[in-house]
N, C-alpha and C positions, 0 to 999 in steps of 0.2 A: 439449480447454480451451475452454469458452464462447467465444463470439464479442464478446460485452461485453467479456470479461477481452483478449483478446488484441487490442481496441481502445485498451484503456487503455495496455497494457503500451507499444504503438507511440506513444501521443501522448507517453509520459515516455521515451521513447530518446533522447533529446538530451539530458535533465537524468541520463543515468545515472553518468559521472562527478563531478557534482557532488552526488549523494545521501550523505547523510550517514547520516541517521534519517528517519522517516516516523512520524508520530504520527496515526491515525485517531478517531475517536471510535466507538462501537458499534453502529452502525447493519451491518444486514444486507448494504449494499453491498460489504463488505469482509469477504464470506464466503474471498474467495480471495487473503489478505494473505500467506499461506505461498508462492504464486507470485510475487507481487512481490516479496516479500524477497529469494527466490532469485533472481529477474532482475536485481533492480536489486544484489546483494550488500550489504545493509545488514540494519537492524535495523528492525523494528516495535514501536512501540508504541500502547498504547490508551488513551486518557483516560478518568480515573474519574469515575463521576457525582459532581455538586457534593453533598458534604455539610454541613449546616448546624445 
């Protein structure tokens, strides 16, 4: 597990019971969204880019 991901998971440990779902944008910083989804036992969604 990359060090950066471990730091993120540690930071959200306290909110684990309160998280129902998470919506991310489509940035590369969320490459490990599967690990976050599994760790928090929640659903991860991605925002669709605005289309006009």
